[in-house]
N, C-alpha and C positions, 0 to 999 in steps of 0.2 A: 523522472516519473511524469511530469507535466508534458514533456515532449512526446512521450509514448501515448498518453491519452489524446493529445491533439492529433497525432498521426493516425491513431485508430479511428477517431471521429472523421477525419478527412477521408480516410479510405472507405468508411462505411457511413455515408450521409444519412441513411435510414436510421442507424443507431443514434446519430446526433439529434435527429428529430425527436425520437422517443425519450432520450435522456433529457433533452430540453423540456419536453412536456412534463416528465416526471418531477424533475427538480423544480420547475416553475409552479406546478400544482402544489408541491410540498411547501415551497416558500410562501405561496399565496394563502395557504391554510394556516400558517403561523400567525399568532397574535403578538403584537408589540404594544403592550399596555391595552388600550381600548381600540387600537388600530390594527387592521389587517389589509394586505394588498388585494387579496382575492385571486382566484385562479387565473383569470385573464391577464391582469397586470403582472403577476408574478411570472407567468410564462413569457410575456413580452420582454420583460427585463432580462430574464435568463437567456432568451433568444438573442438579444443584443450582445450579451457577453459571449455566448457560444459562437455567434456569427463573426466575431472578431478574429477567429483563428482560421478563416478563409475556407470554409466548407462550401463546395459547389453543390447546389440542389437544382435538379432539373425544373424547367418551367412548368411541366405537367404536374409534378408533385406539388409545387407551390400552389398551383391553381386548385388542385384537388383538396388540399388542406384548407385553403382559403374558403372554398365553397362549403366544406364541412363546418367551418367556423360560422359562416353566415347562416347555415341551416340551423345550427344549435342555438344561435342567438334568436333567430326568428321563431323557432319552436318554443323557446322559453317566453318570449315577449308577445308573440302573436295573439294569444287569447286575451291578454290584458289590453292590447291595442284595439281589438274588436269591441270589447266591452266599453272602452273609452269613447270610441266613435259612436256607438249606439246611444250613449247617454248625453254627451256634450259635443256632437259632431261639428257644427258650424264654428263655434268659437275656438275650438281646438285646431281646426283647419286654418283659420285666419292667423292664429298665434304661430302655427308651424310655418306659414309662409313668411311672416315677419321675422321670426328667429332665423330661418334658413337664409333669408336675404342678408340679414345683418352678419351672420357667420361668414357667408361667402365674401361679402364686401370687406370685412375686417381681415380675413386671411389674404385676399387679393392685395389689399393695401400693404399689409405686413410683408408679403412676398416681394412686392415692388420695392419697398424701402430697403429690405435686407438684401435684395439682389438674388433671390432664390430662383432656380430654374423650375421647370414644371414638376420634376420628381419631388423635390423638397417641399414645394408649395402644396402638392396633392397630399403628401404625407402629413404636412402641418394641418390641413383641413380635416383629413380623416381622423387623425389622432386627437387634436384639440377638441373636436366636436364629437368624438367617439362614434364616427359614422364609417364603419369598416367597408360598407358597400361602395363608397366613393373611390376606394382604391382600385376596384375592378373597372369602374368607369374611366378613371385616370389612366390605367394601364392601356385600355383600348385607345384612348385619345392620344397617348404618347406614341403608341405603335403606329398610328395612322397620321401622325402630325407632319410627316415629311422629314423627320430627323434621320440621319444615317443610322444603320443598325447599331453601330458602336455608341453613338450619342444616345440613342433610345435606351440601350442596355444600361449605360451609365446613369441615366435619369431614373430608370426603373429600380436600379440597385440602391439609390438614395431614398426612395419612397418608404420602404419598410422601416428604415432607421429613424427617419423623421416621425413616422407614425408611432412607433413604439415609445419614443421619448416623450412626445407630446400627449400620448394617450394617458400617461400617468398624471400629467397636469390637468388634462381635461376631466378625468374622473375625480381626482382630489379637489380640483377647483369647483366642480359642480356640487360635490358633497359639502364643501365649506360654505358655498353660497347658500345652499338650501338649509344648512344647519345654523349658520350664524347671521347671515345678512338677510335672508328671507323673513325670519321672525321680526326683525327690526322694521323692515318695510311694511309688513302687515300691521304691526303695532302703530306705526305712523298713520296708515290709512284708516285704521279703526278709530284712533283718537281724533283725527281731523274730520 
């Protein structure tokens, strides 16, 4: 039965995409006590599992779905971003520069220490910091880096796996820091 399902999904990659979206959304909506993964994380995790059966998706389809994902994120976050810039623009911009620099340096150092290539390193940055747009930039950089087409494809194939795995930790870690560590830091600043 599992072989039949795997062969059907390999023969119909469009079906695999929509099955992944449906199952991922369903898992993301489930609550485990007071915890839920959310639609994005659920879909990424299911995508990792479905991707293990060797389904070939064309580059154009990958690009279209990635652009649709970025549009949806921007559409949901855009108004909040504009309101934030209008009220606290300069301190927010300075904080963004500091955080971006620290994130980039920490991922660069981790990639050097671990011996990651550009695909894993780009996925690590994009997932751990939940910055999906950096995958598009990394894809262009890898394609124009002078690697052979086979080497570039190998690096590009590693990027989504690294992204999906680290995205879960980036999301959960941020939530944990904001929920547990943030109040302690604020309490120390207020008392001092």
